[in-house]
MIZA-611652 format. One record per residue (C-alpha): z negated, x, y negated. Coordinates in Angstrom, 2 decimals. Layout:
BEGIN
PT         z         x         y
PT         Z         X         Y
...
END
This chain:
BEGIN
PT         z         x         y
PT    -19.40     19.10    -33.94
PT    -20.52     15.62    -32.86
PT    -19.86     14.68    -29.24
PT    -19.48     11.01    -28.40
PT    -20.22      9.12    -25.22
PT    -16.50      8.54    -24.69
PT    -16.11     12.32    -24.58
PT    -18.55     12.41    -21.66
PT    -16.46      9.78    -19.84
PT    -13.41     12.05    -20.16
PT    -15.45     14.99    -18.84
PT    -16.44     12.82    -15.87
PT    -12.79     12.06    -15.11
PT    -11.99     15.77    -15.27
PT    -14.93     16.61    -13.03
PT    -13.64     14.17    -10.39
PT    -10.17     15.78    -10.57
PT     -8.39     12.76    -11.99
PT     -5.09     14.02    -13.37
PT     -3.73     10.75    -14.76
PT     -4.96      7.57    -16.40
PT     -2.79      4.50    -16.67
PT     -3.18      1.70    -19.18
PT     -1.66     -0.67    -21.66
PT     -3.54      0.24    -24.86
PT     -6.38     -1.97    -26.05
PT     -8.94     -1.76    -28.82
PT    -11.90     -2.37    -26.51
PT    -11.52      1.15    -25.07
PT    -10.35      2.84    -28.26
PT    -13.29      5.24    -28.06
PT    -12.15      6.58    -24.68
PT     -8.54      6.54    -25.85
PT     -9.46      8.76    -28.79
PT    -11.31     11.15    -26.48
PT     -8.28     11.36    -24.18
PT     -5.92     12.37    -26.99
PT     -8.42     14.54    -28.90
PT     -6.95     18.03    -29.25
PT    -10.28     19.55    -28.30
PT     -9.89     17.97    -24.84
PT     -6.34     19.21    -24.22
PT     -7.46     21.37    -21.30
PT     -9.51     18.72    -19.52
PT     -8.19     15.26    -20.41
PT     -6.08     13.47    -17.77
PT     -2.49     12.77    -18.76
PT     -1.91      9.24    -20.05
PT      0.72      7.11    -18.33
PT      1.33      4.17    -20.63
PT      2.43      0.85    -19.19
PT      3.62     -2.32    -20.92
PT      1.43     -4.62    -18.84
PT     -1.90     -4.21    -17.07
PT     -0.46     -5.47    -13.78
PT      1.95     -2.54    -13.92
PT     -0.80     -0.07    -14.86
PT     -2.85     -1.03    -11.80
PT      0.20     -0.98     -9.52
PT      1.07      2.52    -10.75
PT     -2.35      3.76     -9.63
PT     -1.93      1.82     -6.37
PT      1.39      3.51     -5.55
PT      0.17      6.92     -6.74
PT     -2.78      6.83     -4.34
PT     -0.65      5.71     -1.39
PT      1.80      8.54     -2.05
PT     -0.73     11.32     -2.67
PT     -4.21     10.21     -1.48
PT     -5.37     11.15     -4.98
PT     -6.92      8.89     -7.60
PT     -5.78      7.78    -10.99
PT     -8.05      5.92    -13.37
PT     -6.94      2.58    -14.82
PT     -8.24      1.20    -18.13
PT     -8.03     -2.50    -18.95
PT     -8.60     -4.17    -22.29
PT    -11.43     -6.68    -22.57
PT    -10.78    -10.18    -21.26
PT     -7.02    -10.47    -21.66
PT     -6.22     -7.06    -20.19
PT     -8.42     -7.57    -17.15
PT     -6.99    -11.06    -16.65
PT     -3.49     -9.60    -16.65
PT     -4.59     -6.97    -14.12
PT     -6.19     -9.34    -11.63
PT     -3.15     -9.89     -9.37
PT     -2.58     -6.16     -8.97
PT     -6.27     -5.58     -8.25
PT     -6.10     -8.29     -5.58
PT     -3.07     -6.58     -4.02
PT     -5.05     -3.33     -3.88
PT     -8.05     -5.13     -2.35
PT     -5.93     -6.58      0.47
PT     -4.17     -3.23      0.90
PT     -7.54     -1.42      1.14
PT     -6.73      0.96     -1.73
PT     -9.61      2.62     -3.63
PT     -8.80      2.08     -7.31
PT    -11.04      3.27    -10.14
PT    -10.72      0.52    -12.76
PT    -12.62      0.82    -16.04
PT    -12.58     -2.04    -18.52
PT    -13.43     -2.24    -22.18
PT    -15.75     -5.02    -23.33
PT    -17.82     -6.12    -26.26
PT    -19.61     -5.11    -28.29
PT    -22.21     -7.00    -26.25
PT    -24.49     -6.83    -29.28
PT    -23.14     -9.78    -31.27
PT    -24.34     -8.23    -34.52
PT    -21.80     -5.43    -34.05
PT    -18.74     -7.64    -33.52
PT    -15.88     -7.86    -35.96
PT    -14.85    -11.38    -36.97
PT    -12.65    -13.32    -34.58
PT    -11.10    -10.65    -32.32
PT    -14.31     -9.07    -31.00
PT    -15.68    -12.52    -30.28
PT    -12.74    -13.77    -28.23
PT    -12.44    -10.39    -26.46
PT    -16.06    -10.11    -25.39
PT    -17.38    -11.55    -22.15
PT    -20.75    -12.10    -20.62
PT    -20.44    -10.64    -17.12
PT    -16.81     -9.62    -17.59
PT    -16.84     -8.25    -14.05
PT    -17.10    -11.83    -12.72
PT    -13.32    -12.10    -13.17
PT    -12.76     -9.67    -10.27
PT    -16.14     -9.49     -8.50
PT    -14.92    -11.33     -5.40
PT    -12.12     -8.87     -4.65
PT    -13.53     -5.53     -5.67
PT    -15.94     -3.57     -3.55
PT    -18.46     -3.09     -6.37
PT    -18.64     -3.87    -10.07
PT    -21.05     -3.44    -12.96
PT    -21.53     -4.14    -16.67
PT    -24.02     -1.44    -17.78
PT    -25.56     -1.68    -21.24
PT    -26.69      1.88    -21.97
PT    -25.16      5.33    -21.86
PT    -27.32      6.50    -18.96
PT    -26.67      3.33    -16.97
PT    -22.93      3.62    -17.57
PT    -22.85      7.23    -16.39
PT    -24.75      6.28    -13.25
PT    -22.35      3.40    -12.64
PT    -19.35      5.71    -12.86
PT    -20.75      7.93    -10.11
PT    -21.77      4.99     -7.95
PT    -18.37      3.31     -8.31
PT    -16.48      6.49     -7.46
PT    -18.63      7.05     -4.39
PT    -18.40      3.49     -3.11
PT    -14.64      3.04     -3.53
PT    -13.99      6.00     -1.19
PT    -16.62      5.03      1.37
PT    -14.91      3.21      4.29
PT    -13.64      0.55      4.15
PT    -12.04      1.69      0.88
PT    -11.29     -0.78     -1.92
PT    -11.09     -1.11     -5.74
PT    -14.16     -0.94     -8.01
PT    -14.66     -2.04    -11.61
PT    -17.01     -0.80    -14.33
PT    -17.14     -2.31    -17.82
PT    -17.52      0.11    -20.75
PT    -19.18     -1.44    -23.78
PT    -17.13     -1.00    -26.97
PT    -20.12      0.12    -29.03
PT    -21.49      2.51    -26.39
PT    -18.19      4.38    -26.19
PT    -18.28      5.12    -29.90
PT    -21.92      6.19    -30.10
PT    -22.82      9.89    -30.40
PT    -23.75     11.22    -26.97
PT    -27.49     10.77    -26.34
PT    -29.43     13.96    -25.66
PT    -30.61     12.75    -22.25
PT    -27.12     11.82    -20.93
PT    -25.37     14.43    -18.83
PT    -23.00     14.68    -15.90
PT    -24.41     14.78    -12.40
PT    -23.07     17.30     -9.88
PT    -19.56     16.46     -8.71
PT    -20.89     16.03     -5.19
PT    -22.88     12.98     -6.33
PT    -19.65     10.96     -6.07
PT    -18.72     12.09     -2.58
PT    -18.26      9.12     -0.23
PT    -20.47      8.28      2.69
PT    -18.56      9.01      5.91
PT    -18.34      7.16      9.20
PT    -19.28      8.97     12.41
PT    -16.84      9.44     15.28
PT    -17.13      7.47     18.48
PT    -20.13      8.95     20.26
PT    -19.53     11.05     23.36
PT    -20.73      8.47     25.86
PT    -18.61      5.70     24.30
PT    -15.60      8.02     24.09
PT    -15.96      8.93     27.77
PT    -16.22      5.26     28.76
PT    -13.20      4.21     26.69
PT    -11.11      7.14     27.92
PT    -11.86      6.14     31.50
PT    -10.83      2.55     30.73
PT     -7.54      3.79     29.26
PT     -6.95      5.98     32.31
PT     -7.60      3.18     34.79
PT     -5.73      0.39     32.98
PT     -2.39     -0.71     34.37
PT     -0.87     -1.48     30.96
PT     -3.02     -0.18     28.07
PT     -1.89     -0.92     24.51
PT     -2.90      0.85     21.32
PT     -2.79     -1.55     18.35
PT     -2.83      0.24     14.96
PT     -2.72     -0.93     11.35
PT     -4.47      1.13      8.65
PT     -5.26      4.31     10.60
PT     -2.36      6.05      8.86
PT     -4.21      5.89      5.54
PT     -5.47      9.25      6.73
PT     -2.25     11.16      7.39
PT     -4.12     13.49      9.75
PT     -4.28     10.72     12.37
PT     -0.53     10.47     13.02
PT      0.08     13.55     15.19
PT     -3.15     13.25     17.23
PT     -2.27      9.60     17.83
PT      1.15     10.63     19.15
PT     -0.44     13.24     21.41
PT     -2.98     10.74     22.77
PT     -0.32      8.09     23.45
PT      1.89     10.58     25.26
PT     -0.98     12.01     27.31
PT     -2.00      8.54     28.50
PT      1.35      6.73     28.44
PT      0.12      4.10     25.98
PT      2.30      1.37     24.55
PT      1.83      1.45     20.78
PT      2.09     -1.63     18.57
PT      2.04     -0.65     14.90
PT      1.26     -3.49     12.49
PT      2.96     -1.42      9.82
PT      0.65     -1.50      6.81
PT      0.97      2.28      6.87
PT      3.01      4.79      8.81
PT      0.68      5.04     11.80
PT      3.15      6.00     14.51
PT      6.85      7.02     14.39
PT      9.22      4.08     14.65
PT     11.60      6.21     16.72
PT      9.05      7.26     19.34
PT      9.82      5.95     22.82
PT      6.29      4.52     23.16
PT      6.60      2.45     19.97
PT      6.92     -1.18     21.08
PT      5.99     -2.71     17.71
PT      8.91     -5.12     17.40
PT      9.87     -5.45     21.06
PT      6.67     -5.80     23.06
PT      6.45     -9.57     23.42
PT      7.64     -9.93     27.00
PT      7.03     -6.41     28.23
PT      3.41     -6.27     27.09
PT      2.33     -9.77     28.04
PT      0.46     -8.34     31.06
PT     -1.48     -5.78     29.01
PT     -4.96     -5.46     30.51
PT     -6.60     -3.27     27.82
PT     -6.03     -3.30     24.07
PT     -7.64     -0.75     21.76
PT     -7.31     -1.90     18.14
PT     -7.68      0.96     15.66
PT     -8.35     -0.05     12.03
PT     -6.60     -3.43     12.45
PT     -7.09     -6.02      9.72
PT     -5.36     -9.05     11.26
PT     -6.37     -8.84     14.90
PT     -5.18    -12.36     15.74
PT     -1.60    -11.69     14.63
PT     -1.65     -8.26     16.22
PT     -2.77     -9.50     19.63
PT     -0.70    -12.66     19.35
PT      2.49    -10.64     18.93
PT      2.41     -9.78     22.65
PT     -0.44    -11.68     24.32
PT     -1.04    -15.39     24.74
PT     -4.41    -16.27     23.19
PT     -6.56    -19.14     24.38
PT     -8.14    -21.71     22.05
PT    -11.06    -19.34     21.37
PT     -8.74    -16.47     20.43
PT     -9.28    -14.44     23.60
PT     -6.38    -13.08     25.67
PT     -5.50    -15.78     28.20
PT     -4.82    -13.12     30.84
PT     -8.36    -11.74     30.53
PT     -7.36     -8.45     28.87
PT    -10.21     -6.33     27.50
PT    -10.16     -5.86     23.71
PT    -11.94     -2.94     22.03
PT    -11.99     -2.73     18.21
PT    -12.62      0.58     16.39
PT    -12.68      1.13     12.64
PT    -14.27     -0.07      9.45
PT    -12.59     -3.42      8.75
PT    -15.80     -5.38      9.38
PT    -17.57     -3.37      6.68
PT    -15.61     -5.03      3.88
PT    -15.28     -8.79      3.46
PT    -14.92    -11.07      0.46
PT    -16.85    -14.31      0.05
PT    -13.86    -15.65     -1.89
PT    -10.67    -14.35     -0.27
PT    -10.02    -14.97      3.42
PT     -8.04    -11.77      3.93
PT    -10.43    -10.92      6.77
PT     -8.23    -13.23      8.88
PT     -9.14    -15.34     11.93
PT    -12.36    -14.52     13.76
PT    -11.81    -13.40     17.36
PT    -14.38    -12.65     20.05
PT    -13.82     -9.13     21.42
PT    -15.39     -7.11     24.21
PT    -16.59     -4.30     21.99
PT    -16.48     -3.49     18.28
PT    -17.47     -0.09     16.92
PT    -17.61      1.15     13.32
PT    -16.20      4.68     13.58
PT    -13.87      7.03     11.76
PT    -10.31      6.80     13.16
PT     -9.41     10.49     12.95
PT    -12.57     11.84     14.55
PT    -12.47      9.03     17.12
PT     -8.95     10.03     18.19
PT    -10.17     13.63     18.39
PT    -13.11     12.59     20.58
PT    -10.83     10.63     22.91
PT     -8.41     13.56     23.11
PT    -11.22     15.83     24.26
PT    -12.04     13.36     27.02
PT     -8.48     13.00     28.31
PT     -8.16     16.77     28.60
PT    -10.52     16.65     31.57
PT     -9.50     17.07     35.18
PT     -9.69     13.40     36.12
PT     -6.67     12.75     33.87
PT     -4.49     15.13     35.89
PT     -4.59     13.48     39.31
PT     -1.29     12.83     41.04
PT     -2.02      9.10     41.15
PT     -2.66      8.84     37.41
PT      0.30     11.00     36.42
PT      2.68      9.01     38.61
PT      1.43      5.71     37.17
PT      1.61      7.06     33.62
PT      5.12      8.44     34.03
PT      6.43      5.22     35.56
PT      4.91      3.21     32.71
PT      6.30      5.59     30.09
PT      9.78      5.30     31.59
PT      9.61      1.51     31.47
PT      8.36      1.48     27.86
PT     10.93      4.04     26.74
PT     13.77      2.01     28.23
PT     12.68     -1.11     26.35
PT     12.35      0.87     23.12
PT     15.81      2.44     23.48
PT     17.46     -0.89     24.31
PT     15.92     -2.56     21.29
PT     16.94      0.18     18.85
PT     20.48      0.22     20.19
PT     20.63     -3.55     19.77
PT     19.40     -3.40     16.20
PT     21.94     -0.71     15.31
PT     24.68     -2.85     16.85
PT     23.54     -5.91     14.87
PT     23.63     -3.93     11.62
PT     27.08     -2.55     12.42
PT     28.46     -6.01     13.15
PT     26.91     -7.34      9.94
PT     29.12     -4.95      7.95
PT     32.06     -7.23      8.69
PT     30.51    -10.15      6.80
PT     32.24    -11.17      3.54
PT     28.96    -10.85      1.62
PT     26.65     -7.86      2.02
PT     23.91     -8.55      4.57
PT     20.39     -7.06      4.38
PT     20.69     -5.23      7.71
PT     24.04     -3.70      6.78
PT     22.80     -2.61      3.35
PT     19.67     -1.02      4.82
PT     21.80      0.88      7.35
PT     24.24      2.12      4.73
PT     21.48      3.18      2.34
PT     19.95      5.26      5.11
PT     23.35      6.81      5.87
PT     23.48      7.96      2.26
PT     19.93      9.38      2.08
PT     19.37     10.60      5.65
PT     19.80     14.29      4.78
PT     17.35     14.09      1.88
PT     13.55     14.52      2.10
PT     13.00     10.87      1.22
PT      9.86      8.81      0.65
PT     10.05      5.02      0.80
PT      7.78      3.97     -2.04
PT      8.44      0.25     -1.59
PT     10.46     -1.92      0.78
PT     10.53     -5.01     -1.37
PT     10.11     -7.92      1.01
PT      9.20     -8.75      4.59
PT     12.90     -9.14      5.42
PT     13.95     -5.78      3.97
PT     10.87     -4.11      5.43
PT     11.64     -5.45      8.89
PT     15.13     -3.99      8.90
PT     13.86     -0.68      7.55
PT     11.47     -0.43     10.49
PT     14.29     -1.26     12.91
PT     16.91      1.10     11.48
PT     15.23      3.96      9.61
PT     13.49      6.86     11.37
PT     10.01      6.44      9.90
PT      8.47      9.57     11.35
PT      6.78     11.72      8.70
PT      3.25     10.84      7.53
PT      3.32      9.30      4.04
PT      7.13      8.90      4.09
PT      6.68      5.11      4.29
PT      4.05      3.57      2.00
PT      4.05     -0.06      3.12
PT      4.16     -3.39      1.31
PT      1.91     -4.77     -1.41
PT     -1.12     -5.89      0.59
PT     -1.82     -9.20     -1.08
PT      1.60    -10.82     -1.10
PT      1.54    -10.83     -4.89
PT      4.93    -10.41     -6.55
PT      5.27     -7.76     -9.25
PT      3.93     -4.88     -7.14
PT      7.13     -2.98     -6.37
PT      8.22     -1.60     -9.75
PT      4.80     -0.27    -10.80
PT      3.83      1.06     -7.37
PT      7.14      2.89     -7.12
PT      6.58      4.45    -10.54
PT      3.20      5.67     -9.26
PT      4.75      7.14     -6.12
PT      7.47      8.86     -8.16
PT      4.77     10.31    -10.41
PT      2.98     11.69     -7.34
PT      6.19     13.31     -6.09
PT      7.90     14.39     -9.31
PT      7.27     18.08     -8.58
PT      7.60     17.99     -4.78
PT     11.38     17.85     -4.43
PT     11.16     14.65     -2.39
PT     13.42     11.71     -3.17
PT     11.36      8.61     -3.93
PT     13.17      5.37     -3.13
PT     12.29      1.85     -4.23
PT     14.09     -0.80     -2.17
PT     13.41     -3.42     -4.79
PT     13.63     -7.17     -4.20
PT     15.06     -8.95     -7.23
PT     12.41    -11.67     -7.41
PT      9.58     -9.15     -7.32
PT     11.33     -7.11    -10.03
PT     11.49    -10.04    -12.43
PT      7.68    -10.25    -12.53
PT      7.20     -6.77    -13.99
PT     10.57     -5.46    -15.26
PT      8.96     -3.52    -18.11
PT      7.88     -0.93    -15.53
PT     11.34      0.43    -16.34
PT      9.98      1.44    -19.74
PT      7.35      3.68    -18.14
PT      9.90      5.00    -15.65
PT     12.29      5.98    -18.45
PT      9.67      7.18    -20.89
PT      8.25      9.70    -18.43
PT     11.58     10.64    -16.81
PT     10.28     10.04    -13.30
PT     12.89     10.81    -10.61
PT     12.98      7.49     -8.78
PT     15.94      5.87     -7.05
PT     15.62      2.12     -7.68
PT     17.89      0.05     -5.43
PT     17.77     -3.61     -6.43
PT     18.50     -5.78     -3.38
PT     19.78     -8.74     -5.35
PT     20.25    -11.97     -3.37
PT     19.66    -14.08     -6.51
PT     16.84    -16.09     -4.99
PT     13.26    -16.12     -3.83
PT     14.23    -15.88     -0.16
PT     10.84    -16.81      1.29
PT     10.60    -19.92     -0.88
PT     14.19    -20.88     -0.05
PT     13.46    -20.55      3.67
PT     10.34    -22.72      3.36
PT     12.31    -25.33      1.42
PT     14.98    -25.36      4.13
PT     12.40    -25.69      6.92
PT     10.62    -28.65      5.35
PT     13.92    -30.39      4.55
PT     15.14    -29.89      8.11
PT     11.85    -31.12      9.58
PT     12.15    -34.29      7.47
PT     15.83    -34.83      8.22
PT     16.84    -34.22      4.61
PT     19.63    -32.21      2.97
PT     18.95    -28.51      3.71
PT     21.63    -27.58      1.19
PT     19.27    -28.50     -1.64
PT     16.81    -25.76     -0.66
PT     18.11    -23.44     -3.41
PT     17.09    -25.83     -6.17
PT     14.33    -24.11     -8.19
PT     14.17    -21.23     -5.69
PT     17.21    -19.22     -6.86
PT     18.81    -17.69     -9.93
PT     22.37    -18.94     -9.41
PT     22.37    -20.96    -12.64
PT     21.43    -17.92    -14.71
PT     22.02    -14.68    -12.77
PT     20.31    -11.52    -13.99
PT     22.26     -8.35    -14.82
PT     19.90     -5.63    -13.55
PT     22.32     -2.88    -14.57
PT     22.17     -4.02    -18.18
PT     18.40     -4.43    -17.93
PT     17.95     -0.83    -16.77
PT     20.19      0.52    -19.53
PT     18.19     -1.44    -22.11
PT     15.15      0.60    -21.02
PT     17.15      3.87    -21.17
PT     17.28      4.16    -17.38
PT     20.66      5.28    -16.04
PT     22.36      2.60    -13.93
PT     25.58      2.70    -11.93
PT     28.01     -0.24    -11.75
PT     26.88     -3.10     -9.52
PT     27.77     -2.78     -5.83
PT     29.51     -5.85     -4.42
PT     31.03     -4.61     -1.13
PT     29.49     -2.86      1.84
PT     31.99      0.01      1.49
PT     30.57      0.83     -1.94
PT     26.92      1.11     -0.86
PT     26.73      4.63      0.57
PT     29.02      6.30     -2.04
PT     27.13      4.68     -4.91
PT     23.75      5.69     -3.51
PT     25.04      9.27     -3.03
PT     26.22      9.32     -6.64
PT     22.77      8.16     -7.76
PT     21.09     10.92     -5.74
PT     23.41     13.52     -7.27
PT     22.46     12.29    -10.75
PT     18.72     12.45     -9.95
PT     19.09     16.00     -8.63
PT     21.07     17.07    -11.67
PT     18.90     15.48    -14.38
PT     15.52     14.87    -12.71
PT     15.57     11.33    -14.13
PT     15.55      7.83    -12.63
PT     18.66      5.95    -11.57
PT     19.09      2.26    -10.75
PT     21.60      0.84     -8.27
PT     22.09     -2.93     -7.96
PT     23.47     -4.36     -4.72
PT     24.67     -7.96     -4.77
PT     23.93     -9.39     -1.34
PT     23.17    -12.46      0.73
END
């Protein structure tokens, strides 16, 4: 029986333990598509998760990886498919997610092209569309070169700092019989290069600095990508009495821990004399949240800043997501988990048990814990008072949703917007690694529905309740993700937080009008949906997703969410709840 090169690509995916591939079908990868559905490959082919748009397909893989730390493959159709996928790939780039994106192209040999369609769907250097926001890309032109590129791409995307990769698969090559000299390499060929830990001398020096500092702060951002870091980070903070400021791109440190000063540290931490930044992308915003910076970006109070991680190992020449450049006292490329381990070994020594140090640590811990407790009590009070408003407020809705789900093993797949996300971090106990998956990375709308589908796919057999706190504006970019959700019966609780506007745009419009002395009341023009409101309940039902009646009072929130959970438990299928709010 003839074996084709596309069959070898499927065997590669199986070798690398890829269980799912996501795509919107396209003729430029029809060879691989045939190999995926070929009955002879039933035991090895990844399961197909079909999407109605490439942006959704990429977001599904994005959310799946964040929920499981496992890879999906994404296929994109030549030209038009990749162009549709670009926003989602950019989100993954900014979010530092390793995505394995394979794109059809060609035939590059013009003599092999069909009239019209193959010509408009073939590109010279198709990878140029995404080359500035993927870690590596290639357009190989032979079977052997393509196989090598697959291994190289897989290896590089997982080597810190992680990010998406893209490899083009020539239409004609896919459909050729497999050449005799083309074979798979050992699976280990795709293993990533690893970063070393902080060396012993550097770990000893930094541990001593942390011990001797009057107000040391640990600033964290992407360390929680590796779930193993969370508990050692807690242990280290407690042992040293560190104030922790979590930038929140991942669950790095429990929001309920008494040393977590992420949203309350401004005044209390302004005298910090040592900041250790662990895998922090936006150092300027992180430091600026509690320290005054001088015109050069250094702490005005002279605090020492030490940066550890891999963020400097990945920059784009096109996108400025590397943020403002700051001079720091020391910057070290090192693995976060093994670095925390190395520091922990140092602080176990006798010099960290002196009466003077322990007294200073305990006094500092008491002061930090009091500020943390006061802030959380204040936020809870604010949310409670907001329940009296005539229209449902974000804080009140977030509190009531948690009241309904608090006894469930929940996973927050998406928190929709900066506003919703902020209240979640104030009111929900984000404590378990991978129970909070963060926002979209690139600020590109359309992420939430697909990413939540991917997270639900990762958890469909775990018994955990996946929740998508879905902003309405974001939803309207990629609503056909509901088709995939319904088609695969993925148990996801979608809660549409419907304020009938693009809140961020409305706020900007109001600010500029106010600054110019103009009518702030006109800020909703072309930023809201008041003139033509969307019925998300009807939309869900059109895609065969069960939806409960719209919630329009705060008293209905918790009971409706509980009813949705009961339905998911009973049927193992998705449910949508729409909350009309301010």
